[in-house]
Structures are given as C-alpha cells and as structure tokens.
C-alpha positions as CSV (number, residue, x, y, z in Angstrom):
1,M,-32.3,-46.4,100.1
2,P,-30.9,-47.0,103.6
3,L,-28.2,-44.5,104.5
4,Y,-25.7,-44.6,107.3
5,L,-23.7,-41.8,108.8
6,G,-20.0,-42.3,109.6
7,L,-17.9,-40.0,111.8
8,D,-14.1,-40.1,112.2
9,V,-12.8,-38.0,115.1
10,G,-9.2,-37.5,114.1
11,T,-6.2,-36.0,115.7
12,T,-6.5,-32.8,113.7
13,T,-9.6,-33.3,111.5
14,L,-13.3,-34.3,111.6
15,S,-14.5,-36.4,108.7
16,T,-18.2,-37.3,108.1
17,V,-19.8,-39.3,105.4
18,I,-23.2,-40.6,104.4
19,L,-23.0,-44.1,102.9
20,D,-25.5,-45.9,100.7
21,A,-25.3,-49.3,102.3
22,Q,-26.7,-51.1,99.2
23,T,-24.4,-49.7,96.6
24,G,-21.3,-48.7,98.6
25,A,-21.5,-45.1,97.2
26,L,-20.9,-42.1,99.3
27,R,-23.9,-39.7,99.1
28,A,-22.3,-37.0,101.1
29,R,-18.9,-36.2,102.7
30,H,-17.3,-33.5,104.7
31,T,-13.9,-33.0,106.2
32,V,-12.8,-30.1,108.3
33,T,-9.9,-29.2,110.5
34,H,-10.9,-28.8,114.1
35,D,-9.4,-26.4,116.6
36,A,-10.0,-28.4,119.7
37,E,-6.3,-28.5,120.7
38,A,-6.0,-27.3,124.3
39,T,-2.2,-27.7,124.9
40,S,-0.5,-24.5,126.1
41,T,2.8,-23.5,124.6
42,Q,4.5,-24.3,127.9
43,D,2.9,-27.8,128.0
44,K,3.8,-28.5,124.4
45,A,7.4,-27.8,125.3
46,H,7.1,-30.7,127.9
47,G,5.6,-33.1,125.3
48,R,1.9,-32.7,126.4
49,A,-0.9,-33.1,123.8
50,E,-4.5,-32.4,124.9
51,L,-7.9,-31.7,123.4
52,D,-10.9,-29.7,124.7
53,L,-13.7,-32.2,124.5
54,D,-16.5,-29.6,124.7
55,R,-15.1,-27.7,121.8
56,L,-14.5,-30.9,119.9
57,H,-18.1,-32.1,120.4
58,S,-19.6,-28.8,119.3
59,Q,-17.5,-28.9,116.1
60,M,-18.4,-32.5,115.6
61,L,-22.1,-31.6,115.6
62,R,-21.6,-28.9,113.0
63,A,-19.7,-31.3,110.8
64,L,-22.5,-33.9,111.1
65,A,-25.2,-31.3,110.4
66,Q,-23.4,-30.0,107.3
67,T,-23.1,-33.5,106.0
68,V,-26.8,-34.4,106.6
69,A,-27.8,-31.1,104.9
70,Q,-26.1,-32.4,101.7
71,V,-28.8,-35.2,101.2
72,G,-31.7,-32.8,101.8
73,D,-35.0,-34.7,102.2
74,E,-33.3,-38.0,102.0
75,R,-32.1,-37.5,105.6
76,A,-35.2,-39.4,106.6
77,Q,-33.5,-42.5,105.2
78,V,-30.5,-42.3,107.5
79,R,-30.7,-45.4,109.7
80,G,-27.7,-45.1,112.1
81,I,-24.4,-43.5,113.1
82,G,-21.1,-45.3,113.2
83,V,-18.1,-43.7,115.0
84,T,-14.4,-44.1,114.8
85,G,-11.4,-42.0,115.7
86,Q,-7.9,-41.7,117.1
87,M,-6.8,-44.6,119.2
88,H,-4.6,-44.9,122.4
89,G,-5.5,-41.6,124.0
90,L,-7.6,-40.9,127.2
91,A,-10.9,-39.1,127.9
92,L,-12.2,-38.9,131.5
93,L,-15.9,-38.5,131.9
94,G,-18.0,-37.9,135.0
95,L,-21.7,-37.6,135.8
96,H,-23.9,-37.1,132.8
97,N,-20.9,-37.8,130.5
98,R,-19.3,-34.5,131.3
99,P,-15.6,-34.2,130.5
100,L,-13.4,-34.1,133.6
101,G,-10.8,-31.9,132.0
102,P,-9.1,-32.1,128.5
103,A,-8.6,-35.4,126.7
104,I,-5.0,-36.6,126.5
105,T,-4.1,-37.8,123.0
106,W,-1.8,-40.5,121.6
107,Q,0.8,-37.9,120.9
108,D,1.3,-37.1,124.6
109,R,4.8,-37.8,126.0
110,R,4.4,-37.1,129.7
111,A,5.0,-40.8,130.6
112,Q,8.6,-40.4,129.2
113,E,9.4,-38.0,132.1
114,Q,11.6,-39.1,134.9
115,L,10.0,-40.0,138.2
116,P,10.8,-37.6,141.1
117,D,13.4,-40.1,142.4
118,G,15.2,-39.8,139.0
119,N,15.8,-43.6,138.7
120,E,13.4,-44.3,135.8
121,T,10.6,-43.0,133.6
122,Y,7.0,-43.4,134.4
123,L,6.7,-45.7,131.4
124,A,9.6,-47.9,132.7
125,R,8.0,-48.0,136.2
126,F,4.7,-49.0,134.5
127,L,6.4,-51.9,132.7
128,S,8.2,-53.1,135.7
129,L,5.2,-53.1,138.1
130,A,3.1,-54.9,135.4
131,G,5.6,-57.7,135.3
132,G,7.9,-56.8,132.4
133,P,7.3,-57.2,128.6
134,S,6.0,-60.8,129.0
135,A,3.0,-59.5,130.9
136,F,1.7,-57.9,127.7
137,E,1.8,-60.9,125.4
138,R,-2.0,-61.1,125.1
139,M,-2.4,-57.3,124.9
140,G,-1.1,-57.5,121.4
141,C,1.5,-54.7,122.0
142,L,3.9,-53.3,124.4
143,P,2.5,-50.2,126.1
144,A,4.0,-46.8,125.0
145,T,3.7,-43.2,126.1
146,G,0.3,-41.8,125.0
147,Y,-1.6,-45.1,125.7
148,L,-4.6,-44.9,127.9
149,G,-3.2,-47.3,130.5
150,V,0.1,-45.6,130.7
151,T,-1.5,-42.1,131.0
152,L,-3.8,-43.3,133.8
153,F,-0.7,-44.6,135.6
154,W,1.0,-41.2,135.3
155,L,-2.2,-39.5,136.6
156,K,-2.3,-41.9,139.5
157,L,1.4,-41.3,140.6
158,N,0.8,-37.6,140.4
159,A,-2.4,-37.8,142.5
160,L,-4.4,-36.5,139.5
161,L,-7.0,-39.3,139.1
162,P,-10.5,-37.9,139.5
163,P,-12.6,-39.2,142.4
164,P,-15.6,-41.4,141.6
165,P,-17.8,-41.4,139.7
166,A,-15.4,-41.2,136.7
167,T,-14.8,-43.4,133.7
168,A,-11.7,-43.6,131.5
169,C,-12.5,-44.2,127.8
170,F,-11.2,-43.3,124.4
171,I,-11.9,-40.1,122.5
172,P,-14.3,-41.9,120.0
173,D,-16.1,-43.5,123.0
174,A,-16.6,-40.1,124.5
175,A,-18.1,-39.0,121.1
176,V,-20.6,-41.9,121.2
177,S,-21.6,-41.0,124.8
178,F,-22.1,-37.4,123.8
179,L,-24.3,-38.3,120.8
180,S,-26.3,-41.0,122.7
181,G,-26.3,-39.7,126.3
182,C,-25.4,-43.3,127.3
183,P,-22.6,-44.1,129.8
184,P,-19.3,-44.7,128.0
185,C,-18.4,-48.2,126.8
186,T,-15.6,-49.4,124.6
187,D,-14.8,-52.3,122.2
188,P,-11.7,-54.5,121.7
189,T,-10.5,-52.5,118.7
190,D,-10.1,-49.4,120.8
191,G,-9.5,-51.2,124.1
192,G,-6.6,-53.1,122.6
193,S,-4.8,-49.8,122.1
194,S,-4.8,-49.1,125.9
195,G,-2.0,-51.6,126.7
196,V,-4.2,-53.1,129.5
197,M,-6.8,-55.2,127.6
198,D,-6.5,-58.9,126.8
199,I,-7.6,-58.9,123.1
200,V,-7.8,-62.7,123.0
201,E,-10.4,-62.8,125.8
202,R,-11.7,-59.3,124.7
203,G,-11.7,-57.9,128.2
204,W,-9.7,-55.8,130.6
205,A,-6.6,-57.5,132.0
206,W,-7.7,-57.2,135.7
207,P,-4.7,-58.9,137.4
208,L,-2.4,-56.5,135.5
209,I,-4.5,-53.5,136.3
210,E,-4.5,-54.4,140.0
211,R,-0.7,-54.7,140.0
212,L,-0.6,-51.2,138.6
213,G,-2.9,-50.0,141.4
214,L,-5.5,-48.5,139.0
215,P,-9.1,-48.5,140.3
216,R,-11.4,-51.0,138.5
217,S,-14.2,-48.5,138.6
218,L,-12.4,-46.3,136.0
219,F,-12.7,-48.9,133.2
220,P,-15.9,-49.0,131.1
221,P,-17.8,-52.1,130.0
222,V,-16.5,-53.8,126.9
223,R,-18.9,-54.5,124.0
224,E,-18.4,-55.9,120.6
225,S,-17.5,-53.5,117.7
226,G,-20.5,-52.1,116.0
227,E,-23.1,-53.1,118.6
228,R,-25.9,-50.6,119.3
229,A,-24.7,-48.3,122.1
230,G,-27.9,-46.3,122.3
231,E,-30.1,-43.8,120.4
232,L,-29.2,-40.3,119.2
233,R,-30.3,-37.8,121.8
234,P,-33.7,-36.4,120.8
235,E,-32.5,-32.7,120.8
236,L,-29.6,-33.6,118.5
237,A,-31.8,-35.5,116.2
238,R,-34.2,-32.6,116.0
239,E,-31.4,-30.1,115.4
240,M,-30.0,-32.1,112.5
241,G,-33.4,-33.2,111.1
242,L,-32.7,-36.9,111.6
243,P,-35.3,-39.5,112.6
244,R,-36.0,-39.9,116.3
245,G,-34.6,-43.0,117.9
246,M,-31.7,-43.3,115.5
247,P,-29.2,-45.9,116.7
248,V,-25.6,-44.9,117.6
249,Y,-23.2,-47.8,117.4
250,V,-20.2,-48.7,119.6
251,A,-17.1,-47.0,118.2
252,L,-14.1,-48.8,116.7
253,G,-10.5,-47.9,116.2
254,D,-9.5,-45.8,113.2
255,N,-6.9,-48.3,112.0
256,Q,-9.6,-51.1,111.7
257,A,-12.1,-48.6,110.3
258,S,-9.7,-47.6,107.6
259,F,-9.1,-51.3,106.7
260,L,-12.9,-51.9,106.5
261,G,-13.4,-48.8,104.4
262,S,-10.7,-49.3,101.8
263,V,-9.5,-52.9,101.4
264,R,-11.4,-55.0,98.9
265,E,-9.2,-58.2,99.1
266,P,-8.4,-58.4,102.8
267,G,-6.6,-61.7,102.6
268,N,-4.2,-60.7,99.9
269,S,-3.5,-57.0,100.6
270,L,-1.4,-54.7,102.8
271,L,-2.9,-51.4,103.9
272,I,-0.5,-48.5,104.1
273,N,-2.0,-45.5,106.0
274,V,-0.1,-42.2,106.0
275,G,-1.7,-39.6,108.2
276,T,0.0,-37.7,111.1
277,G,1.6,-41.1,111.9
278,S,1.8,-44.2,109.8
279,Q,0.7,-47.8,109.8
280,L,1.2,-50.9,107.7
281,S,-1.7,-53.4,108.4
282,A,-2.5,-56.9,107.2
283,L,-5.3,-59.2,108.2
284,A,-4.5,-62.4,110.1
285,E,-6.9,-65.2,111.0
286,R,-5.5,-65.9,114.4
287,F,-3.7,-64.2,117.2
288,Q,0.1,-64.4,117.1
289,R,2.7,-62.0,118.5
290,L,5.6,-60.9,116.4
291,P,8.4,-58.8,117.9
292,G,8.2,-55.1,116.9
293,L,4.6,-55.4,115.6
294,D,1.2,-54.7,117.2
295,V,-1.6,-57.3,117.0
296,R,-5.0,-55.6,117.0
297,Y,-8.4,-57.0,117.3
298,F,-10.5,-56.8,114.1
299,P,-14.3,-57.0,114.1
300,G,-15.6,-60.6,113.6
301,G,-12.9,-62.4,115.6
302,K,-9.9,-61.7,113.4
303,Y,-6.8,-59.7,114.0
304,L,-4.7,-57.1,112.2
305,L,-0.9,-57.3,112.3
306,V,0.2,-53.6,112.4
307,G,3.5,-51.9,112.1
308,A,2.9,-48.6,113.7
309,G,5.4,-45.8,112.9
310,L,5.9,-42.2,113.9
311,F,7.3,-41.4,110.5
312,G,4.2,-40.3,108.7
313,G,3.0,-36.9,107.6
314,R,4.4,-35.3,110.7
315,S,8.0,-36.2,109.6
316,Y,7.3,-34.7,106.2
317,A,6.0,-31.6,108.0
318,Y,9.2,-31.3,110.0
319,L,11.2,-31.0,106.8
320,R,8.7,-28.5,105.4
321,D,9.1,-26.4,108.5
322,F,12.9,-26.5,108.2
323,F,12.6,-25.1,104.6
324,R,10.2,-22.5,106.0
325,Q,12.7,-21.4,108.6
326,V,15.4,-21.1,105.9
327,G,13.0,-18.9,104.0
328,V,12.4,-16.7,107.0
329,A,16.0,-16.4,108.1
330,F,17.5,-15.7,104.6
331,F,14.8,-14.7,102.1
332,G,12.2,-12.7,104.0
333,G,9.7,-15.5,104.0
334,R,6.5,-15.4,106.1
335,G,7.0,-18.9,107.6
336,D,3.6,-20.2,106.6
337,E,4.2,-21.0,102.9
338,E,2.6,-24.1,101.4
339,L,5.7,-26.0,100.2
340,Y,4.7,-29.6,99.7
341,E,4.0,-29.3,96.0
342,E,7.4,-27.7,95.4
343,M,9.1,-30.2,97.6
344,N,7.6,-33.1,95.6
345,R,8.5,-31.4,92.3
346,L,12.1,-31.0,93.3
347,A,12.3,-34.6,94.8
348,A,10.8,-36.0,91.5
349,Q,13.9,-34.7,89.6
350,V,16.2,-36.6,91.9
351,P,17.0,-40.2,90.9
352,P,16.0,-43.2,93.1
353,G,18.5,-43.6,95.8
354,A,18.9,-39.8,96.2
355,D,22.6,-40.1,95.0
356,G,23.6,-41.9,98.2
357,L,21.7,-39.7,100.7
358,R,19.8,-41.8,103.3
359,C,17.2,-40.7,105.8
360,S,15.9,-42.4,108.9
361,P,12.7,-40.3,109.5
362,I,12.1,-41.2,113.1
363,F,12.5,-37.7,114.4
364,T,10.4,-38.3,117.5
365,G,11.6,-41.9,118.1
366,T,9.6,-45.1,117.8
367,R,6.7,-46.4,119.9
368,A,9.2,-48.9,121.5
369,D,11.9,-46.3,122.1
370,P,10.7,-42.6,122.1
371,T,14.3,-41.5,122.8
372,L,15.6,-42.5,119.3
373,R,16.1,-39.7,116.8
374,G,16.3,-39.5,113.0
375,S,19.2,-38.9,110.8
376,F,20.5,-38.0,107.3
377,T,23.6,-39.9,106.3
378,G,25.8,-40.1,103.2
379,I,25.7,-36.3,102.7
380,S,27.9,-35.1,100.0
381,P,28.3,-31.7,98.2
382,E,26.2,-33.1,95.3
383,N,23.2,-34.3,97.3
384,L,22.9,-31.5,99.9
385,T,19.9,-30.0,98.1
386,P,16.2,-29.5,99.0
387,G,15.2,-32.1,96.4
388,H,17.7,-34.7,97.7
389,L,16.6,-34.1,101.3
390,T,13.0,-34.5,100.3
391,R,13.5,-37.6,98.2
392,A,15.7,-39.3,100.9
393,L,13.0,-38.7,103.5
394,L,10.2,-40.2,101.4
395,E,12.4,-43.2,100.6
396,G,13.2,-43.5,104.3
397,M,9.4,-43.7,105.0
398,A,9.1,-46.4,102.3
399,E,11.9,-48.4,103.9
400,G,10.2,-48.2,107.3
401,F,7.0,-49.7,105.8
402,Y,8.9,-52.4,104.0
403,A,10.8,-53.4,107.2
404,F,7.3,-53.9,108.8
405,Y,6.3,-56.1,105.9
406,E,9.4,-58.2,106.2
407,Q,8.6,-58.8,109.9
408,M,5.1,-60.0,109.0
409,R,5.9,-62.2,106.0
410,P,7.0,-65.3,107.9
411,L,3.5,-65.5,109.4
412,L,1.4,-64.1,106.5
413,G,3.3,-65.2,103.4
414,P,3.5,-62.9,100.4
415,R,0.7,-60.4,99.7
416,A,-0.1,-59.2,96.1
417,Y,-1.6,-55.7,96.6
418,L,-0.9,-52.5,98.4
419,V,-3.8,-50.3,99.3
420,G,-3.1,-46.7,100.3
421,S,-5.1,-44.5,102.6
422,G,-4.7,-41.2,104.4
423,N,-4.1,-37.8,103.0
424,G,-0.3,-38.1,103.5
425,L,-0.3,-40.7,100.8
426,R,-3.3,-39.7,98.7
427,R,-1.9,-36.2,98.1
428,N,1.6,-37.3,97.4
429,R,1.9,-39.3,94.2
430,L,5.7,-39.4,94.4
431,L,5.5,-41.2,97.7
432,A,2.9,-43.6,96.1
433,Q,5.4,-44.3,93.3
434,I,8.3,-44.8,95.7
435,L,6.2,-47.4,97.6
436,T,5.2,-49.2,94.4
437,E,8.8,-49.5,93.4
438,R,10.0,-50.6,96.9
439,F,7.4,-53.3,97.4
440,V,7.2,-54.3,93.7
441,M,3.4,-54.3,93.9
442,P,0.7,-52.3,92.4
443,L,-0.7,-49.6,94.8
444,H,-4.4,-49.0,94.8
445,I,-5.9,-45.8,96.3
446,P,-9.6,-46.1,96.7
447,A,-12.1,-43.5,95.4
448,L,-13.4,-43.0,98.9
449,E,-11.2,-40.5,100.6
450,E,-12.7,-40.7,104.1
451,E,-11.7,-44.3,104.6
452,A,-12.1,-44.4,108.4
453,A,-15.5,-42.6,108.4
454,T,-16.6,-44.9,105.6
455,G,-15.5,-48.0,107.6
456,A,-17.5,-46.7,110.6
457,A,-20.6,-46.3,108.5
458,L,-20.1,-49.8,107.0
459,L,-19.9,-51.3,110.5
460,A,-23.1,-49.5,111.5
461,A,-24.8,-51.0,108.5
462,V,-23.6,-54.4,109.5
463,G,-24.7,-53.8,113.1
464,A,-28.2,-52.9,111.8
465,G,-28.3,-56.1,109.7
466,E,-28.4,-54.0,106.5
467,C,-25.4,-55.5,104.8
468,P,-24.0,-58.8,106.1
469,K,-21.3,-58.4,103.4
470,I,-19.4,-55.2,103.1
471,K,-19.4,-53.4,99.8
472,V,-17.2,-50.5,98.8
473,D,-16.8,-48.3,95.7
474,P,-14.3,-49.6,93.1
475,V,-10.7,-48.6,93.1
476,V,-10.2,-45.7,90.8
477,K,-6.6,-44.7,91.3
478,T,-3.7,-47.0,90.7
479,T,0.1,-46.8,90.3
480,D,1.1,-49.7,88.2
481,R,3.7,-52.3,89.1
482,P,7.1,-51.1,88.0
483,K,8.6,-53.0,85.1
C-alpha cells in the first residue's frame, strides 16, 4: 500500500501523519507541542513573536521519526512527504539554507509601531507607499502586521535586511528546504498570505514590491502547490529508515491543507477552524474580492473565501487566564490550573443568550484594525458569573463566524453543511453546539484530527499521481441540526 507522510508546522505544535492514499485511512499520527519560541520577555511586551528555526527543525525530525516508527517495516512503502504550516510569517535563509536569525511569525505586531517621525505606523506607511488599498485588489487581502511583505518592510526601514545571498520565505517553505536541501521556493497558497503576491497571476507583484523598495533577490521562485521540490536528504532518510530518493513536495498553506484534509463536499460546505486564531472558509470557483474577507488561492486553480479572525482559542485562553489570576489572588491557586472543562461545564448551565450578556472577543483587534479591543456588555448582577462570561465569549465567537458567512453569501449562495476542524473546536462540544444553533446547520467533525497534516499528505499523493481524486475517512462526529 502506498503511504505518504504529512507534516504540519504549527504556531505551537508539530503534527505528523502517515496516510494510506488508497483508503484515506491514517496509519500513524503524532502531535507534540514544540518549544521553538524564541521571543524574550521584553520583546513579547513589544508585540514580537519569533521562533528558533534550528530548534524547530530538530524537533520536527523527532516528530517525523516517531511517526515513521509507528508503521514498522511498512516504512518502505512511504512514497513522499507533504508539508504545510502557519501562513503569513517570515523566515530568512542564507547559504546552504541556514537560518539568518529567528523566524518572525504571523502573531508579530512590530509593524504596528510608530515610525520614528511619529506620524504613522510602519503598516500605514507600507500601505501608502504601495498605492493604498486598491493596490492590493489582486493580492486577495489587505496586508496586516505579521505578514511577510509587511515584516520585510519593517526590517528594511530599520536597516535589518540581511545582505545577499538571502531568501525570504515562509516557515513551511523553510521546513521543505531543510528536509530536501534544495533552495527555498513557495507556492501561491502561502505566497498569497504575504500581501505582495498576485494570486490571479500566481506570481510576485513586482511593481508593488519595487514601490516598497524591497530587493527582488529576496523573493523565492513560485511553484505550483504540491509540485516535487526535491528529495529527502540522504542522511535524514537513513536516520528515519525511509527509502532513499524520497520526494519532498512544495509546501502549502495550513488553511488550504485543512480544507483538503477535512471537507468531503467542498461546493456545499463551510469549514470552521478554531486553533490559536480562527477562520471560516468556503470554496469559490473564481476570484472575486469581498470587503472584509480574504481570497486565497486553492490548489487546482480555485479560491477560498476566508473570514480570518483573531478570536479563536487564544481569546478563550485569555478568559481562562483571568480565572487563574482570580484563583491566585484570592484562593491560593498556582496559576497553571486546567480550567477549560470546568468553564465549559458552567457555561452549559447558562441559557442561550447568557441572560443578556454579550461579548465581542476581539481582545487583540482584527487583521484590518489591530487597535480594536474586545468588550463585555449588558452586565447585570445576575449574569456576572464565570458561567455567563464563558457562555457569552463562546457565543461571541459564533457571531463572528456567522458575520463572515453573511458577507460571503451574496457570492456563494447558501451552504448546507458546517465542517469543524482544529483543537479549539474539536475539544469544545459546547462551542460546536452553539455554532450548530447559530448557523442552523449540522456540524460535522471528521475522524481525522490532524486535518492540515492530512491535507499535506493528500496533496503529496496527488503530486505523485497516486490519487487523482482525494479520499478521506468518513465523518464520525456530528452535532445534529437543532429542531
């Protein structure tokens, strides 16, 4: 049986799977939290977010090796490796693909700082030099802080761009280069998350890049999603017991990979992903911009309409941390208690609508306006309880997703199914029920938990010509349509 490895290089975790391309079953899986964060306490206070690529890559190898070990002698049937991971961020590589410092992730906020003259932020200057919002029509999105193009611009204005030879790529692209030893390349699914790629032409927007004063030499070649990037380095193949000459495929964005790995009826479904952040995604046949939404390239010449929010698992964690602080301040708590299960239990006892309490869970703003902040409104003596606060926050998340859907509906028409992915949803059945009730649709949560890694493995199988048609395991968890 032909098997394919999938790797998802996440913001905080590494997920690896081995997929049987003929049946769609996972033969092995492994998810581990990585400790590659390299942001100092002082830099965190200034909104920085960085990863140590060397540490990330060494942990990535261990995760792959542990996954391969699960299939024993069948490792000889592994035919290729697909890679996905966090979008938007920046990795700078030099000679021999060596990292030129830490990677800067999508969570980084340095471009929101004021320029030395105090008149505008780096992001505002980026937008004005580029020609204003209309210059980004074919990019599919307005740039935001944390995007590759914006971060490069910040580095340029602070005289921190590395001298040649240097290549700017995405963190999953750096993983492919590390595995294959080949120079970095990117694809339109990741490139479109930079803010400086024309996703209709599937190439860098050179006139815009020149207006920003960014060197052409920094940008890697663009190849199609799932093309063969190179072969697994012989010493890595030997270390993991994999066949020599194993293909490593061009990486793709984790949003698109999750869609591939979880949605069975693409033309009639909405994908809701709740991880650290959150997205609502729907497949569209053609490129069309809608205000407030991203349009992202999808393998095969299609597009995803995406509502990208900053109100995912991180917002829920902020409320958990507040409860922890109360415990430390008043009840002798340690400050590291696992509270999610108790929060959900209390919230489930609160009626829908949280007795008038409302939450806007955009505690770190939106991609369009990072200065916005969240709120709780309608507070009364009756609803100022932990259960009400939790229920209101979850309902606020559902409202955010539904607002994205209402923006999409004029172009897409109605959709019949919700598909859920990401641990922030998979491990929170109350949120799943709230979403079912808000959308008045059944919510399906696939059996495959590592959706993005599975999508990467599927695309590798397609790239190898193994499965021209994608197969996935049947859906096994469903919350029914409310009566």
